[in-house]
C-alpha positions as CSV (number, residue, x, y, z in Angstrom):
1,X,96.1,72.9,88.2
2,X,99.4,74.4,87.2
3,X,97.7,77.4,85.7
4,X,95.6,77.9,88.8
5,X,97.9,77.2,91.7
6,X,100.7,79.8,92.1
7,X,104.2,78.5,91.2
8,X,106.3,81.2,92.8
9,X,107.1,81.9,96.4
10,X,110.1,84.1,97.4
11,X,111.8,84.1,94.0
12,X,111.8,87.0,91.6
13,X,108.7,87.1,89.4
14,X,109.9,87.0,85.8
15,X,108.9,89.9,83.5
16,X,107.0,87.6,81.1
17,X,104.8,86.4,84.0
18,X,103.8,89.9,85.2
19,X,100.3,91.0,84.6
20,X,97.5,93.4,85.8
21,X,97.4,97.1,86.6
22,X,97.8,99.3,89.6
23,X,94.0,99.5,90.0
24,X,94.0,95.9,91.2
25,X,95.5,97.2,94.4
26,X,92.5,99.4,95.0
27,X,90.0,96.5,94.9
28,X,92.2,94.2,96.9
29,X,92.7,96.6,99.8
30,X,89.2,98.0,99.7
31,X,87.9,94.4,100.1
32,X,90.5,93.6,102.7
33,X,89.4,96.5,104.9
34,X,85.6,96.3,104.6
35,X,85.3,93.7,107.3
36,X,84.3,93.1,110.9
37,X,87.7,93.5,112.6
38,X,88.1,97.0,111.2
39,X,84.6,97.7,112.6
40,X,85.8,96.6,116.0
41,X,88.9,98.7,115.7
42,X,86.9,101.8,115.1
43,X,84.6,100.9,118.0
44,X,87.5,100.7,120.3
45,X,88.1,104.4,120.1
46,X,84.7,105.1,121.5
47,X,84.7,102.2,123.9
48,X,87.9,103.5,125.5
49,X,86.7,107.0,126.0
50,X,86.6,109.2,122.9
51,X,83.4,110.8,121.7
52,X,82.2,109.9,118.2
53,X,83.1,113.2,116.7
54,X,86.8,113.2,117.6
55,X,87.0,109.4,117.1
56,X,86.1,109.8,113.4
57,X,88.7,112.6,112.9
58,X,91.4,110.7,114.8
59,X,90.7,107.5,112.9
60,X,90.9,109.3,109.6
61,X,94.2,111.0,110.5
62,X,95.7,107.6,111.6
63,X,94.5,105.9,108.5
64,X,96.0,108.6,106.3
65,X,99.4,108.6,108.1
66,X,99.7,104.8,108.4
67,X,98.3,104.3,105.0
68,X,100.9,106.5,103.4
69,X,103.7,104.4,105.0
70,X,102.0,101.2,104.0
71,X,101.5,102.4,100.3
72,X,105.2,103.3,100.1
73,X,106.0,99.6,100.8
74,X,103.4,98.6,98.1
75,X,105.2,100.6,95.5
76,X,108.3,98.4,95.9
77,X,106.5,95.3,94.5
78,X,106.4,96.1,90.8
79,X,110.0,97.4,90.7
80,X,111.6,94.4,92.5
81,X,109.2,91.5,91.8
82,X,109.9,90.2,95.3
83,X,107.8,89.6,98.4
84,X,108.2,92.4,101.0
85,X,110.1,90.8,103.8
86,X,112.9,89.3,101.7
87,X,114.0,92.8,100.8
88,X,114.7,93.3,104.6
89,X,117.9,91.2,103.9
90,X,119.3,94.3,102.2
91,X,119.1,96.2,105.4
92,X,119.5,93.5,108.2
93,X,121.6,90.9,106.4
94,X,120.5,87.6,104.9
95,X,120.3,86.0,108.3
96,X,119.8,89.1,110.4
97,X,116.4,89.7,108.7
98,X,115.2,86.7,110.7
99,X,114.9,89.1,113.7
100,X,112.0,91.3,112.3
101,X,110.7,88.3,110.4
102,X,110.1,86.3,113.6
103,X,108.0,89.2,114.9
104,X,106.1,89.5,111.6
105,X,105.1,85.9,111.8
106,X,103.8,86.5,115.3
107,X,101.7,89.3,113.9
108,X,100.3,87.2,111.1
109,X,99.3,84.5,113.6
110,X,97.7,87.1,115.9
111,X,95.6,88.6,113.1
112,X,94.7,85.2,111.8
113,X,93.5,84.3,115.3
114,X,91.6,87.5,116.0
115,X,89.9,87.4,112.6
116,X,89.0,83.7,113.0
117,X,87.2,84.5,116.3
118,X,84.8,87.0,114.6
119,X,84.5,85.0,111.4
120,X,83.9,81.8,113.3
121,X,80.9,83.4,115.0
122,X,79.5,84.2,111.5
123,X,80.2,80.8,110.1
124,X,78.8,79.1,113.2
125,X,75.6,81.0,112.8
126,X,75.4,80.5,109.1
127,X,75.9,76.8,109.3
128,X,74.3,76.2,112.7
129,X,77.5,74.4,113.8
130,X,78.3,76.8,116.7
131,X,81.3,79.1,117.3
132,X,84.1,76.6,117.8
133,X,83.4,74.4,114.7
134,X,82.8,77.7,112.8
135,X,86.3,78.8,113.7
136,X,87.8,75.5,112.5
137,X,85.8,75.5,109.2
138,X,86.8,79.1,108.5
139,X,90.5,78.3,109.2
140,X,90.5,75.4,106.8
141,X,89.0,77.5,104.0
142,X,91.6,80.2,104.6
143,X,94.4,77.6,104.3
144,X,93.1,76.3,101.0
145,X,92.8,79.8,99.5
146,X,96.3,80.7,100.6
147,X,97.7,77.5,99.1
148,X,96.2,78.4,95.7
149,X,97.9,81.8,95.9
150,X,98.1,85.1,94.2
151,X,95.4,85.0,91.5
152,X,92.7,83.7,93.8
153,X,93.6,86.3,96.5
154,X,93.0,89.1,94.0
155,X,89.8,87.5,92.8
156,X,88.6,87.3,96.5
157,X,89.6,91.0,96.9
158,X,87.4,92.0,93.9
159,X,84.4,90.0,95.0
160,X,84.7,91.2,98.6
161,X,85.1,94.9,97.5
162,X,81.8,94.7,95.6
163,X,79.8,92.6,98.0
164,X,81.0,94.1,101.2
165,X,80.7,97.7,99.9
166,X,77.0,97.1,99.2
167,X,76.5,95.4,102.6
168,X,78.2,98.3,104.5
169,X,76.2,100.8,102.6
170,X,73.0,99.0,103.6
171,X,74.1,98.7,107.2
172,X,75.1,102.4,107.4
173,X,71.6,103.3,106.3
174,X,70.0,101.0,108.8
175,X,72.2,102.4,111.6
176,X,71.2,106.0,110.8
177,X,67.5,104.9,110.9
178,X,68.1,103.8,114.5
179,X,70.2,106.7,115.7
180,X,70.3,110.4,114.9
181,X,73.7,111.3,113.4
182,X,73.5,114.8,114.7
183,X,73.0,113.6,118.2
184,X,75.9,111.1,117.9
185,X,78.3,113.9,116.7
186,X,76.9,116.6,119.0
187,X,79.6,116.1,121.7
188,X,82.7,118.1,120.5
189,X,84.7,117.9,123.8
190,X,88.3,117.2,123.0
191,X,90.6,115.0,125.1
192,X,94.1,114.5,123.7
193,X,94.9,111.1,125.2
194,X,91.8,109.3,123.7
195,X,92.2,111.3,120.5
196,X,95.7,110.0,120.1
197,X,94.4,106.5,121.0
198,X,92.1,106.7,118.0
199,X,94.9,107.9,115.8
200,X,97.1,105.1,117.0
201,X,94.5,102.4,116.5
202,X,94.0,103.4,112.9
203,X,97.7,103.9,112.2
204,X,98.6,100.6,113.7
205,X,96.0,98.9,111.5
206,X,97.6,100.4,108.4
207,X,101.2,99.9,109.5
208,X,100.5,96.2,110.2
209,X,100.0,95.7,106.4
210,X,103.5,97.0,105.7
211,X,105.4,93.7,106.1
212,X,103.3,92.0,103.3
213,X,101.7,94.7,101.1
214,X,104.3,94.3,98.3
215,X,103.6,90.6,98.2
216,X,100.4,91.5,96.3
217,X,101.8,94.1,93.9
218,X,104.9,92.1,92.9
219,X,103.2,90.5,89.9
220,X,102.5,93.9,88.3
221,X,104.6,94.8,85.2
222,X,107.9,96.2,86.1
223,X,107.1,99.5,84.3
224,X,104.0,100.1,86.4
225,X,104.2,103.6,87.8
226,X,105.3,103.8,91.4
227,X,103.0,106.7,91.9
228,X,100.0,104.8,90.6
229,X,100.8,101.8,92.8
230,X,101.1,104.1,95.8
231,X,97.9,106.0,95.0
232,X,95.6,103.1,94.3
233,X,96.9,101.2,97.4
234,X,96.4,104.2,99.6
235,X,93.0,104.9,98.2
236,X,91.7,101.4,98.7
237,X,93.1,100.9,102.1
238,X,92.1,104.2,103.6
239,X,88.6,104.2,102.1
240,X,87.9,100.7,103.2
241,X,89.3,101.0,106.7
242,X,87.8,104.5,107.4
243,X,84.4,103.3,106.1
244,X,84.5,100.2,108.4
245,X,85.9,102.0,111.4
246,X,83.5,104.9,111.1
247,X,80.6,102.4,111.2
248,X,82.1,100.8,114.3
249,X,82.6,104.1,116.1
250,X,79.1,105.2,115.4
251,X,77.6,101.8,116.3
252,X,79.5,101.8,119.6
253,X,78.3,105.4,120.4
254,X,74.7,104.6,119.5
255,X,74.4,101.3,121.4
256,X,77.5,100.6,123.6
257,X,75.8,97.9,125.6
258,X,74.3,96.0,122.7
259,X,77.4,96.3,120.5
260,X,80.4,95.7,122.7
261,X,81.1,92.0,123.1
262,X,78.4,91.1,120.6
263,X,79.8,92.7,117.5
264,X,78.7,90.1,114.9
265,X,75.3,89.6,116.5
266,X,74.7,93.4,116.6
267,X,75.7,93.9,113.0
268,X,73.5,91.1,111.7
269,X,70.6,92.2,113.9
270,X,70.9,95.7,112.6
271,X,70.4,94.4,109.1
272,X,67.3,92.3,109.8
273,X,66.3,88.6,110.0
274,X,65.7,85.8,107.6
275,X,67.6,85.8,104.3
276,X,69.1,89.2,105.1
277,X,70.6,87.9,108.3
278,X,72.1,84.9,106.4
279,X,73.5,87.2,103.8
280,X,75.2,89.4,106.4
281,X,76.7,86.4,108.1
282,X,78.1,85.5,104.7
283,X,79.4,89.0,104.2
284,X,81.2,88.9,107.5
285,X,82.8,85.6,106.7
286,X,83.8,86.7,103.2
287,X,85.4,89.9,104.5
288,X,87.4,88.0,107.1
289,X,88.3,85.3,104.6
290,X,89.9,87.9,102.3
291,X,92.1,89.4,105.1
292,X,92.9,86.1,106.7
293,X,94.1,84.7,103.4
294,X,96.4,87.7,103.2
295,X,97.7,87.0,106.7
296,X,98.3,83.3,106.0
297,X,99.9,83.9,102.6
298,X,102.2,86.5,104.2
299,X,103.1,84.2,107.0
300,X,104.0,81.5,104.5
301,X,106.3,83.9,102.7
302,X,107.9,85.0,105.9
303,X,108.5,81.5,107.1
304,X,110.1,80.5,103.8
305,X,112.3,83.6,103.8
306,X,113.4,82.9,107.4
307,X,114.4,79.3,106.6
308,X,116.0,80.0,103.3
309,X,118.3,82.6,104.8
310,X,120.2,79.9,106.7
311,X,120.7,77.7,103.7
312,X,123.4,79.8,102.0
313,X,123.6,80.8,98.3
314,X,121.5,79.2,95.6
315,X,118.1,79.7,97.1
316,X,115.3,80.9,94.8
317,X,115.9,84.6,94.6
318,X,119.4,84.0,93.3
319,X,118.3,81.5,90.7
320,X,115.2,83.5,89.6
321,X,113.5,80.3,88.3
322,X,110.6,79.8,90.6
323,X,110.0,78.3,94.0
324,X,112.0,75.2,94.9
325,X,109.2,74.3,97.3
326,X,107.3,71.2,96.5
327,X,103.5,71.4,96.7
328,X,103.8,69.3,99.9
329,X,106.3,71.7,101.3
330,X,104.1,74.7,100.5
331,X,101.1,73.0,102.1
332,X,103.1,72.1,105.2
333,X,104.0,75.8,105.8
334,X,100.5,77.0,105.4
335,X,99.0,74.2,107.5
336,X,101.4,75.0,110.3
337,X,100.2,78.7,110.3
338,X,96.6,77.5,110.2
339,X,97.0,75.1,113.2
340,X,98.8,77.6,115.4
341,X,96.5,80.5,114.5
342,X,93.4,78.4,115.1
343,X,94.7,77.2,118.5
344,X,95.3,80.8,119.6
345,X,91.8,81.8,118.4
346,X,90.1,79.0,120.4
347,X,92.1,79.8,123.5
348,X,91.5,83.6,123.3
349,X,88.0,83.9,122.0
350,X,86.4,84.6,125.3
351,X,88.5,87.8,126.0
352,X,88.8,89.0,122.4
353,X,88.0,92.7,122.5
354,X,90.5,93.8,125.2
355,X,93.2,91.5,124.1
356,X,92.9,92.6,120.5
357,X,93.3,96.3,121.4
358,X,96.4,95.6,123.4
359,X,97.8,93.4,120.7
360,X,97.4,96.0,118.0
361,X,99.0,98.8,120.0
362,X,101.9,96.6,121.2
363,X,102.7,95.5,117.7
364,X,103.5,99.1,116.7
365,X,106.5,99.0,119.0
366,X,108.2,96.4,116.8
367,X,107.0,97.3,113.3
368,X,107.4,101.0,113.1
369,X,111.2,100.8,113.4
370,X,111.4,98.1,110.7
371,X,109.1,100.2,108.4
372,X,111.3,103.3,108.9
373,X,114.5,101.4,108.2
374,X,113.2,99.6,105.1
375,X,111.8,102.8,103.5
376,X,114.8,105.0,104.2
377,X,117.1,102.3,102.7
378,X,115.0,101.6,99.6
379,X,114.0,105.2,98.7
380,X,116.9,107.4,100.0
381,X,120.0,105.2,100.1
382,X,119.6,102.3,97.6
383,X,117.5,104.5,95.2
384,X,115.1,101.6,94.5
385,X,117.8,99.3,93.3
386,X,118.9,96.0,95.0
387,X,121.4,93.3,94.1
388,X,118.9,90.4,93.9
389,X,121.4,87.5,93.9
390,X,123.1,89.0,97.0
391,X,119.8,88.8,98.9
392,X,120.3,85.0,99.1
393,X,124.1,85.0,99.7
394,X,125.3,85.4,103.3
395,X,128.8,86.0,101.9
396,X,127.7,88.6,99.4
397,X,127.1,92.3,99.3
398,X,124.6,92.4,102.2
399,X,126.3,89.9,104.4
400,X,124.8,87.5,106.9
401,X,124.2,89.9,109.8
402,X,124.1,93.7,109.6
403,X,124.9,94.7,113.2
404,X,124.5,98.4,112.4
405,X,120.9,98.0,111.2
406,X,120.0,95.6,113.9
407,X,121.3,98.0,116.5
408,X,119.3,100.9,115.0
409,X,116.3,98.6,115.1
410,X,116.8,97.8,118.7
411,X,117.3,101.5,119.6
412,X,114.1,102.3,117.7
413,X,112.2,99.8,119.8
414,X,113.7,101.0,123.1
415,X,113.2,104.7,122.2
416,X,109.4,104.1,122.2
417,X,109.2,102.6,125.7
418,X,109.0,105.9,127.6
419,X,106.0,106.9,125.5
420,X,104.3,103.5,125.3
421,X,100.9,102.9,127.0
422,X,99.7,99.3,126.9
423,X,98.5,96.6,129.1
424,X,101.9,95.1,129.0
425,X,103.9,98.2,129.9
426,X,103.4,101.9,130.5
427,X,106.3,104.3,130.0
428,X,107.3,107.0,132.5
429,X,106.4,109.9,130.2
430,X,102.9,108.7,129.5
431,X,101.4,110.4,132.6
432,X,103.0,113.7,131.6
433,X,101.3,113.5,128.3
434,X,97.9,112.9,129.9
435,X,98.0,109.2,129.2
436,X,98.5,109.7,125.4
437,X,100.5,107.1,123.5
438,X,102.8,108.7,120.9
439,X,105.3,105.8,120.8
440,X,104.6,105.0,117.1
441,X,105.7,108.5,116.1
442,X,108.9,108.1,118.0
443,X,109.3,104.6,116.4
444,X,109.1,106.0,112.9
445,X,111.3,109.1,113.4
446,X,114.2,107.9,115.6
447,X,115.3,104.8,113.5
448,X,114.7,106.7,110.3
449,X,117.2,109.4,111.2
450,X,119.7,107.0,112.9
451,X,119.7,104.6,110.0
452,X,120.1,107.3,107.4
453,X,123.1,108.8,109.4
454,X,124.8,105.4,109.8
455,X,124.0,103.4,106.7
456,X,124.8,106.1,104.1
457,X,128.5,105.5,105.0
458,X,128.3,101.8,104.0
459,X,128.9,102.4,100.3
460,X,130.0,98.8,99.7
461,X,126.5,97.7,100.3
462,X,124.9,100.0,97.7
463,X,124.8,99.5,94.0
464,X,126.6,102.3,92.1
465,X,124.4,104.9,90.5
466,X,123.7,104.1,86.8
467,X,125.5,106.3,84.2
468,X,123.4,108.7,82.2
469,X,123.2,106.5,79.1
470,X,121.9,103.5,81.2
471,X,119.6,105.4,83.5
472,X,116.4,104.4,81.6
473,X,114.7,102.9,84.6
474,X,113.2,106.2,85.7
475,X,111.1,106.2,82.5
476,X,108.5,103.4,82.5
477,X,108.3,103.5,78.7
478,X,111.9,102.5,78.3
479,X,112.8,98.8,78.4
480,X,116.4,99.1,77.3
481,X,117.9,97.7,80.6
482,X,115.6,94.7,80.4
483,X,116.7,94.1,76.8
484,X,120.3,94.3,78.0
485,X,119.7,91.4,80.4
486,X,120.2,89.1,77.3
487,X,123.5,90.7,76.5
488,X,126.5,89.3,78.3
489,X,128.6,92.4,77.5
490,X,126.2,94.6,79.4
491,X,126.2,92.2,82.3
492,X,130.0,92.3,82.4
493,X,130.1,96.1,82.5
494,X,127.4,96.4,85.1
495,X,128.9,93.8,87.4
496,X,132.3,95.4,87.2
497,X,130.7,98.7,88.1
498,X,129.0,97.0,91.1
499,X,132.2,95.7,92.6
500,X,135.5,97.2,91.3
501,X,137.5,94.5,93.1
502,X,136.1,91.7,90.9
503,X,136.8,91.7,87.2
504,X,137.2,88.8,84.8
505,X,135.7,86.2,87.0
506,X,132.6,88.4,87.5
507,X,132.3,88.9,83.8
508,X,132.4,85.2,83.2
509,X,129.7,84.7,85.9
510,X,127.6,87.5,84.4
511,X,127.7,86.1,80.9
512,X,126.8,82.7,82.3
513,X,123.9,84.1,84.2
514,X,122.7,85.9,81.1
515,X,122.8,82.8,79.0
516,X,120.5,81.1,81.6
517,X,118.2,84.1,81.8
518,X,119.0,84.8,85.5
519,X,118.3,88.1,87.2
520,X,121.3,90.5,87.4
521,X,121.7,93.1,90.1
522,X,121.3,96.1,87.9
523,X,118.3,94.6,86.3
524,X,116.2,96.0,89.1
525,X,116.7,99.4,87.6
526,X,114.9,98.3,84.4
């Protein structure tokens, strides 16, 4: 089982355990997005007032904008070899990162619950157990797959990409046999508020992947092109989500009464009865299993990251030797997510559609500022280089709490409130914009600018720029820096450069780390 069940959690994935190519991101994210919840998301644009023509355009624009942000996070995985949210410690502090992490965990549970409702309907019909037992069975299968880990997740992605693509192609043909496409797209009347709603729905769908997308690219070889990782992730996620959402928007426009509130039944009925119906129930369950495993696995990573931040130095990222979690500990985290998510699903299944729309849009308020801060720090300030041992040391380079970053994050959340339109709160400027919600744009722009202006002065937090003779990390064909990891002299020079106030003792520590094969700060540039 050791070769099947994943051994790593929030620690650095060693170079000799990296594998795969950037194309794997395409199949994973295509399969993750060809599923019923994305169909419902696309339908919401029509349900809440947009015509099909502008819904499709708005959804595409939102998927491209949100997908680009999401894919920038994905490109961090091969370079760092770390899960996404642990890198937030470089911005918010080792313990301060628990603030966005707590909200991320809520997101995972919410998506687990909403996905389980729809998948539970399919499993209940397929097994003849009914909806509630179907939800429970589906949740248990999700937990098992998440416990096995990374390899199984990518296998599920490849299977789902193929099977669900064929199913959605068939369903699209069946839909167009029932409804005339020209008639559905004939209404070209433009209304800005509902158009922006369509953009926001798709953008929020993509942005919600940001906190865990690098979890599934971190096993790629370190020299994998960032451009390739970005491109394949973007292509898979946008193609899959736009395909599903377009189907949902057209289905809602063609048969609003039959579709809304009976999404699974409508989709299956569209395909036919007998074996075809059983196959479509299976496809719905498979698509939801893929994405729910991602949510559960990401929640597991976030919980471990949150807890380990309060344990002090010596946690897995500093040691670089694999997860210190026992199999029982790993199972406990995942079981906890499953139980809470299942309980939320069972309690909220009767008012799913409206609640899910509100949940999606409200999440943007909290995740766009985090995304902006993380990307500005990684690409513009830290230049894709982090001090890995310091990510687990509250007394190290990144500290325990970064008040500056947390303040910018809070300002980023508050700046959105005047523009926010949701069931929970409607801002004072929404009416002047005709009811349009542009809060997510504000949530990206304001914290990005504020963080860049304030954090660039904190030079002690940044690794020094590598000298010309050591700047090989920009060329994926060079492995010189990785070769230097075995050389204590290179560790000594790099560590002295990283902190001029520490000399001989740092050299001794670096040499000792090198002899044990531990990750060095500058090794990220390799």
